[in-house]
C-alpha positions as CSV (number, residue, x, y, z in Angstrom):
1,M,-12.7,2.6,23.4
2,P,-12.1,-1.1,24.1
3,A,-10.0,-3.3,21.8
4,R,-12.0,-5.3,19.4
5,R,-11.4,-9.0,20.7
6,T,-11.4,-12.4,18.2
7,G,-11.2,-15.7,19.8
8,G,-10.3,-14.5,23.4
9,L,-7.4,-12.4,22.5
10,S,-7.5,-8.9,21.4
11,V,-5.7,-7.6,18.6
12,T,-3.3,-5.5,20.7
13,A,-2.8,-8.6,22.9
14,R,-1.7,-10.7,19.8
15,I,0.5,-7.9,18.6
16,A,2.4,-7.7,21.7
17,L,2.9,-11.4,22.0
18,L,4.0,-11.7,18.4
19,A,6.6,-8.6,19.4
20,I,7.7,-10.5,22.5
21,A,8.1,-14.0,20.5
22,L,10.0,-12.2,17.5
23,A,12.3,-10.6,20.3
24,L,13.0,-13.7,22.0
25,I,13.7,-15.9,19.1
26,S,15.8,-13.4,17.5
27,N,18.0,-13.2,20.6
28,L,18.0,-17.0,20.9
29,V,19.2,-17.2,17.4
30,L,21.9,-14.4,18.1
31,V,22.9,-16.4,21.3
32,G,23.0,-19.4,19.6
33,F,25.4,-18.3,16.9
34,V,27.4,-16.5,19.3
35,W,27.9,-19.6,21.6
36,K,28.7,-21.9,18.5
37,R,31.4,-19.5,17.0
38,T,33.0,-19.3,20.2
39,H,33.2,-22.7,20.9
40,D,34.4,-23.5,17.3
41,D,37.0,-20.8,17.4
42,A,38.5,-22.3,20.7
43,L,38.5,-25.8,19.3
44,A,40.0,-24.5,16.1
45,A,42.8,-22.5,18.2
46,A,43.6,-25.8,20.2
47,R,43.8,-27.9,17.0
48,R,46.3,-25.5,15.2
49,E,48.5,-25.5,18.7
50,M,48.5,-29.4,18.9
51,I,49.4,-29.4,15.1
52,E,52.1,-27.0,15.5
53,Q,53.1,-28.9,18.9
54,S,53.1,-32.3,17.0
55,D,55.0,-31.1,13.9
56,A,58.0,-29.9,16.1
57,L,58.3,-32.8,18.1
58,L,58.0,-35.1,15.1
59,A,61.1,-33.3,13.4
60,I,63.0,-33.9,16.6
61,W,62.4,-37.5,16.5
62,R,63.1,-37.6,12.9
63,T,66.6,-36.0,13.4
64,G,67.7,-37.3,16.9
65,G,65.7,-40.4,17.4
66,M,63.7,-41.8,20.3
67,R,66.0,-40.6,22.7
68,D,65.8,-36.8,21.8
69,L,62.0,-37.1,21.6
70,S,62.0,-38.6,25.2
71,A,64.0,-35.4,26.5
72,A,61.8,-32.8,24.4
73,V,58.6,-34.7,25.6
74,Q,59.8,-34.2,29.5
75,D,60.8,-30.7,28.6
76,V,58.1,-29.1,26.3
77,R,55.2,-28.5,29.1
78,P,56.1,-24.8,30.6
79,P,55.8,-24.2,34.1
80,G,52.3,-23.6,35.2
81,D,50.8,-24.8,32.4
82,V,48.8,-27.9,33.6
83,S,46.4,-28.5,30.7
84,L,48.8,-29.3,28.1
85,V,49.0,-33.0,27.1
86,V,52.4,-34.4,25.8
87,A,53.4,-38.1,26.1
88,L,54.7,-41.4,24.6
89,L,52.5,-44.3,24.8
90,D,53.1,-47.9,24.0
91,G,50.7,-50.0,21.6
92,K,48.4,-50.5,24.6
93,G,47.8,-46.9,25.5
94,R,50.3,-47.0,28.6
95,R,52.3,-43.7,29.1
96,L,56.0,-44.2,28.9
97,V,57.1,-40.7,29.4
98,G,55.5,-37.4,29.9
99,Y,52.0,-35.8,31.1
100,A,48.9,-37.9,30.6
101,P,47.1,-40.2,32.1
102,A,48.7,-43.8,33.3
103,R,46.8,-45.3,30.5
104,V,44.4,-43.8,28.2
105,M,41.2,-45.0,27.2
106,V,41.0,-43.8,23.6
107,P,41.8,-46.1,20.5
108,I,45.5,-46.2,19.8
109,R,45.7,-45.5,16.1
110,Q,46.9,-42.5,13.7
111,T,44.1,-40.0,14.1
112,R,43.3,-36.2,13.3
113,F,42.3,-33.7,16.0
114,R,39.6,-35.4,18.1
115,V,38.1,-34.4,21.5
116,A,37.4,-37.0,24.0
117,R,38.0,-38.1,27.4
118,L,41.2,-39.7,28.2
119,A,40.6,-41.8,31.1
120,S,37.7,-42.5,33.4
121,E,39.2,-41.8,37.0
122,G,40.7,-38.9,38.8
123,A,40.5,-35.5,37.2
124,W,40.8,-36.9,33.7
125,S,37.3,-38.0,33.9
126,Q,35.8,-34.4,34.9
127,H,36.7,-32.8,31.3
128,D,37.6,-33.3,27.6
129,T,40.7,-33.1,26.0
130,G,41.6,-32.3,22.4
131,Y,44.2,-34.7,21.2
132,L,46.3,-36.1,18.2
133,L,48.2,-39.4,17.8
134,H,51.1,-40.2,15.9
135,A,53.0,-43.1,15.2
136,V,56.8,-42.9,16.1
137,G,58.4,-46.1,15.5
138,P,56.8,-49.0,18.1
139,Y,55.6,-45.9,20.1
140,W,52.9,-43.3,19.6
141,L,53.1,-39.6,20.4
142,L,50.0,-38.1,22.2
143,T,49.6,-34.2,22.0
144,G,46.5,-32.7,23.4
145,R,45.1,-29.9,25.5
146,N,42.6,-29.9,28.2
147,L,39.5,-28.2,27.4
148,D,38.6,-27.1,31.0
149,V,40.0,-23.9,30.5
150,I,37.8,-23.7,27.3
151,E,35.1,-25.0,28.8
152,A,35.0,-22.5,31.8
153,E,35.3,-19.9,29.2
154,Q,32.2,-21.3,27.6
155,R,30.3,-21.4,30.8
156,A,31.1,-17.5,31.4
157,I,29.8,-16.9,27.8
158,E,26.8,-18.9,28.6
159,S,26.0,-17.2,31.7
160,A,26.3,-13.9,30.0
161,L,24.2,-15.2,27.2
162,A,21.6,-16.1,29.4
163,L,21.6,-12.7,31.1
164,A,21.4,-11.3,27.6
165,V,18.3,-13.5,27.0
166,T,16.6,-12.6,30.3
167,L,17.2,-8.8,29.4
168,S,16.2,-9.2,25.8
169,L,13.0,-10.8,26.7
170,A,12.2,-7.9,29.4
171,M,12.8,-5.6,26.8
172,G,10.9,-7.3,24.3
173,I,7.9,-7.5,26.5
174,V,8.3,-3.9,27.1
175,A,8.4,-3.1,23.3
176,G,5.7,-5.3,22.5
177,L,3.3,-3.7,25.2
178,V,4.4,-0.1,23.7
179,L,3.9,-1.2,20.4
180,A,0.4,-2.7,21.2
181,R,-0.6,0.2,22.8
182,Y,0.5,2.4,19.6
183,V,-1.1,-0.1,17.3
184,G,-4.4,-0.3,19.5
185,R,-4.6,3.8,19.9
186,R,-4.5,4.1,15.9
187,L,-6.8,1.4,15.3
188,D,-9.2,2.8,18.0
189,R,-9.0,6.5,16.3
190,I,-10.0,4.7,13.1
191,A,-12.7,2.3,14.6
192,G,-14.0,5.4,16.3
193,V,-14.4,7.3,13.0
194,I,-15.9,4.3,11.5
195,E,-18.3,3.9,14.4
196,A,-19.4,7.6,14.1
197,A,-20.1,6.8,10.6
198,E,-22.5,4.2,11.7
199,R,-24.4,6.4,13.6
200,G,-24.9,8.7,10.7
201,D,-21.9,11.2,11.7
202,L,-20.2,11.6,8.5
203,S,-18.0,14.9,9.8
204,Q,-15.4,13.1,11.5
205,R,-12.0,12.0,9.9
206,V,-9.0,10.2,11.1
207,E,-5.8,12.3,12.1
208,M,-2.9,11.4,10.0
209,V,0.7,11.8,11.2
210,A,2.5,14.6,9.4
211,G,4.8,13.0,6.5
212,G,3.6,9.6,7.5
213,S,3.2,6.7,4.8
214,D,3.0,3.7,6.9
215,G,-0.1,1.3,6.5
216,F,-2.3,3.0,9.2
217,D,-1.6,6.3,7.0
218,R,-2.9,4.8,3.6
219,L,-5.5,3.1,5.4
220,A,-6.7,6.8,7.0
221,M,-6.2,8.2,3.8
222,Q,-8.5,5.9,1.9
223,L,-11.0,6.0,4.7
224,N,-10.8,9.9,4.9
225,T,-11.2,9.9,1.0
226,M,-14.2,7.4,0.9
227,L,-16.0,9.3,3.8
228,D,-15.5,12.7,1.6
229,R,-17.1,10.9,-1.0
230,I,-19.9,9.4,0.9
231,E,-20.6,12.9,2.5
232,R,-20.8,14.3,-1.0
233,L,-23.0,11.8,-2.3
234,M,-25.5,12.4,0.6
235,A,-25.2,16.2,0.5
236,E,-26.1,15.4,-3.4
237,L,-28.6,13.3,-2.5
238,R,-30.2,15.5,-0.2
239,V,-29.9,18.4,-2.9
240,V,-31.3,15.9,-5.6
241,T,-34.2,14.8,-3.3
242,D,-35.2,18.5,-2.2
243,S,-34.6,20.0,-5.7
244,L,-36.6,17.1,-7.5
245,A,-39.3,17.5,-5.2
246,H,-39.4,21.2,-5.6
247,D,-38.8,21.4,-9.3
248,L,-41.4,18.4,-10.0
249,R,-44.2,20.2,-8.1
250,S,-44.4,23.2,-10.6
251,P,-44.9,20.6,-14.0
252,L,-46.9,18.1,-12.1
253,A,-49.4,21.2,-11.0
254,R,-49.5,21.9,-14.6
255,L,-50.3,18.5,-15.7
256,R,-53.0,18.4,-13.1
257,T,-54.5,21.5,-14.2
258,K,-54.3,21.1,-18.1
259,A,-55.8,17.4,-17.6
260,E,-58.7,18.9,-15.7
261,Q,-59.0,21.4,-18.4
262,A,-58.8,18.9,-21.0
263,V,-61.7,16.8,-19.1
264,L,-63.8,19.7,-18.8
265,A,-63.3,21.3,-22.1
266,P,-66.6,21.4,-24.3
267,D,-64.8,21.9,-27.6
268,P,-62.6,19.2,-29.3
269,Q,-60.3,21.6,-30.7
270,I,-59.7,23.1,-27.4
271,R,-59.5,19.7,-25.9
272,D,-56.9,18.9,-28.3
273,T,-54.8,21.6,-27.6
274,L,-55.0,21.2,-24.0
275,L,-53.8,17.4,-24.4
276,G,-50.8,18.6,-26.6
277,G,-49.7,21.0,-23.7
278,L,-50.1,18.0,-21.5
279,L,-47.8,15.9,-23.3
280,S,-45.1,18.8,-23.5
281,E,-45.3,18.8,-19.5
282,T,-44.8,15.0,-19.5
283,D,-41.9,15.3,-21.7
284,I,-40.3,17.8,-19.4
285,V,-40.9,15.4,-16.4
286,M,-39.5,12.3,-18.5
287,R,-36.4,14.5,-19.4
288,M,-36.0,15.5,-15.7
289,L,-36.2,11.8,-14.7
290,T,-34.1,10.6,-17.3
291,M,-31.3,13.0,-16.5
292,V,-31.5,11.9,-12.9
293,I,-31.1,8.4,-14.0
294,E,-28.0,9.4,-16.5
295,I,-26.2,11.2,-13.6
296,S,-26.5,8.3,-11.3
297,R,-25.6,5.8,-13.9
298,A,-22.3,7.8,-14.6
299,E,-21.4,7.9,-11.0
300,S,-21.2,4.3,-10.7
301,V,-19.6,3.5,-14.0
302,S,-16.0,1.4,-13.5
303,R,-13.2,2.3,-15.6
304,D,-13.3,-0.9,-16.7
305,R,-15.9,0.1,-19.3
306,F,-13.1,2.7,-20.7
307,T,-12.1,1.8,-24.5
308,R,-9.5,3.1,-27.0
309,V,-11.2,6.4,-28.3
310,D,-9.4,9.0,-30.7
311,P,-10.6,12.3,-29.3
312,V,-10.3,13.7,-32.7
313,E,-12.5,11.4,-34.3
314,L,-15.0,11.5,-31.5
315,I,-15.1,15.4,-31.9
316,E,-15.3,15.5,-35.7
317,E,-18.2,13.2,-35.4
318,I,-20.1,15.3,-33.0
319,A,-19.2,18.4,-35.2
320,D,-20.7,16.4,-38.2
321,L,-24.0,15.9,-36.2
322,Y,-24.4,19.3,-34.8
323,G,-23.1,21.6,-37.7
324,P,-26.4,21.3,-39.5
325,V,-28.4,22.0,-36.1
326,A,-26.4,25.1,-35.7
327,E,-27.0,26.4,-39.2
328,E,-30.4,25.8,-38.9
329,A,-30.5,28.1,-35.9
330,G,-28.6,30.7,-37.8
331,L,-25.5,30.0,-36.0
332,A,-21.7,29.8,-37.5
333,F,-20.5,26.5,-36.3
334,D,-16.8,26.2,-36.3
335,L,-14.5,23.1,-35.4
336,V,-10.9,23.7,-34.2
337,I,-8.5,21.0,-33.4
338,E,-5.1,21.9,-31.6
339,G,-2.6,18.8,-31.3
340,A,-3.6,15.5,-32.5
341,G,-2.1,12.7,-30.6
342,G,-3.1,9.0,-30.2
343,P,-6.2,7.1,-28.9
344,L,-7.0,7.5,-25.0
345,R,-8.9,5.3,-22.7
346,L,-12.2,7.0,-22.3
347,H,-16.0,6.2,-21.8
348,R,-17.0,6.9,-25.3
349,E,-20.5,7.4,-24.5
350,L,-20.8,9.4,-21.5
351,L,-18.2,12.0,-22.8
352,T,-20.3,12.2,-25.9
353,Q,-23.4,13.2,-23.8
354,A,-21.3,15.5,-21.5
355,I,-19.7,17.4,-25.2
356,T,-23.5,17.2,-26.5
357,N,-24.9,18.8,-23.4
358,L,-22.2,21.6,-23.8
359,I,-23.1,22.3,-27.4
360,D,-27.1,22.2,-26.5
361,N,-26.5,25.0,-23.9
362,G,-24.4,26.9,-26.3
363,L,-27.3,26.6,-28.8
364,K,-30.0,27.5,-26.3
365,H,-28.5,30.1,-24.3
366,G,-25.7,31.4,-26.7
367,A,-27.9,31.7,-29.9
368,S,-27.8,35.6,-29.8
369,G,-24.1,35.6,-30.2
370,G,-24.5,34.3,-33.6
371,A,-21.4,31.9,-33.5
372,L,-20.7,28.7,-31.6
373,T,-17.2,27.0,-31.5
374,L,-16.1,23.3,-30.9
375,R,-12.6,23.4,-29.9
376,L,-10.4,20.4,-29.1
377,V,-6.8,21.2,-27.3
378,R,-4.5,18.5,-26.9
379,T,-1.2,18.9,-24.9
380,D,1.4,16.3,-23.7
381,D,-0.1,16.6,-20.1
382,A,-4.0,17.2,-20.8
383,L,-7.0,17.0,-23.2
384,A,-9.2,20.0,-23.3
385,I,-12.8,20.1,-25.0
386,R,-14.3,23.5,-25.1
387,V,-17.6,25.0,-26.3
388,E,-17.3,28.7,-26.8
389,D,-20.3,30.8,-27.6
390,R,-21.0,34.9,-28.2
391,G,-24.0,34.9,-25.9
392,P,-24.5,37.1,-22.7
393,G,-22.4,34.6,-20.7
394,I,-22.5,33.9,-16.9
395,A,-21.1,36.3,-14.1
396,A,-18.3,34.8,-12.1
397,E,-20.2,34.6,-8.9
398,D,-23.2,32.5,-10.9
399,R,-20.8,30.0,-12.5
400,P,-20.7,27.6,-9.3
401,A,-24.5,27.7,-9.1
402,A,-24.6,26.8,-12.9
403,L,-22.7,23.4,-12.0
404,R,-24.9,22.4,-9.4
405,R,-27.9,20.0,-9.5
406,F,-30.8,21.6,-10.7
407,G,-28.7,24.9,-10.7
408,R,-30.8,27.1,-12.8
409,L,-30.0,31.1,-13.1
410,D,-32.5,33.5,-13.3
411,A,-31.9,34.2,-17.0
412,A,-32.6,30.7,-17.7
413,R,-35.9,30.3,-15.6
414,T,-38.1,31.0,-18.8
415,T,-36.4,28.4,-21.0
416,P,-37.6,24.8,-20.9
417,G,-35.0,22.5,-18.8
418,S,-34.3,20.8,-15.7
419,G,-31.0,22.6,-14.7
420,L,-29.0,18.8,-14.7
421,G,-27.1,19.1,-17.9
422,M,-24.1,20.7,-16.4
423,A,-24.4,18.4,-13.3
424,L,-24.0,15.3,-15.8
425,V,-21.2,17.2,-17.6
426,E,-19.2,17.5,-14.3
427,T,-19.9,13.8,-13.3
428,V,-18.3,12.7,-16.5
429,A,-15.3,14.7,-16.0
430,R,-14.8,13.9,-12.6
431,L,-15.3,10.0,-13.5
432,H,-12.3,10.6,-15.8
433,G,-10.1,12.1,-13.4
434,G,-10.9,15.7,-14.5
435,R,-12.9,19.0,-14.2
436,V,-15.5,21.4,-15.6
437,E,-14.6,25.2,-16.0
438,L,-16.3,28.0,-16.8
439,S,-14.8,31.2,-18.0
440,E,-15.3,34.6,-19.9
441,N,-15.1,34.5,-23.8
442,R,-15.5,38.2,-24.0
443,P,-18.0,38.4,-25.1
444,G,-19.8,35.1,-24.2
445,L,-18.9,31.8,-22.2
446,V,-16.3,29.2,-22.5
447,A,-17.3,25.8,-21.1
448,E,-14.3,23.6,-20.9
449,I,-14.1,19.9,-19.7
450,V,-10.3,19.2,-18.9
451,L,-8.9,15.8,-18.6
452,P,-5.6,15.3,-17.0
453,A,-2.9,13.0,-18.5
454,V,-3.0,10.7,-15.3
455,A,-6.5,10.0,-16.2
456,I,-6.2,9.2,-19.6
457,P,-3.3,6.7,-19.9
458,R,-2.0,6.2,-23.5
């Protein structure tokens, strides 16, 4: 797959150039540091040597006078050491005795260690000299060291460093190309998955490196998670569309039949009865559409809409509302609270709707058991809200179907409903980072909303 291009250069080319530039800059900085450090160290060594040499000769002058100093100046230079400079000068810089130019062109005055050309002709004009000047009576003591050896060492170091820069540049180019190829391949994989999604193929996923945690792995993980969600939503949309079309067909057909019967009925009493049934069928369709809208809204709610809610107070309010309803239906209604704790960040309205859906199902399908229990269980790491009935329950193999949209079991076909109540409960639980569980109550069913601690920050 070709790399994406922006402004004439591809992303991989820019990454390669950046890697090469960084390698070159880092090596130039390192080379400059090494050169400066070796140069400074060499000058520091020469300065220390000249200070020691000057101190020794000055000590001879103080103790033995000018005669001993002159003799020492003539004898101080070791055989073969052609770079050492030691001489006595007059006030005009002319050499009186020792090893130095016949006349130095540097200012004759007391000075600290300096580097300069001592003369403008002969070999003295071809290299610098590090030197010190000290007054000894009417004369001047010159001590120094020609830096030609140091300069030769510096040139050797510079040649070696230049070679190192060249090699590092070559290695930087290789490393940049390898890095660009690596980055380009990973970007191409991600781009390929995105392009497949654009064509409608949501089955492809970005391969991730085992144990990887770099930016590409995080991007791949987020993209795969997004595609999983989109694929799930598309599947649910297909289910909703097909199921809605299928489930609306029957009530709409009944609506049309009863409308025709009402129009053709000669007896006003029969007409009123048929119109009453027409309103009931209309209510069923409206409830179905309303539930679909509520599920869609619940799926699009942001957690910014969450507020601080005390689960105990919420459960008690719902129990106060449904207690009389259950008693009127002939059921013993109990509220059980296990564990208290403080408020949590929840979506109050949606969670209330989910809990009331569970209670409505318990009242509708578990009325034969004669008892209904609303239970809140709070632990350090989870919040569980359970509705327990004593009815016929749901077989384990049928429970996944009960949680699907428009999922209605055979036993519930004769009761009014859309098959969307449990789908809304699952959507609300998923919004809070939780899940819905159906389990055996022996006899009856336990419908439970479980919210993990990570989804309900204190």
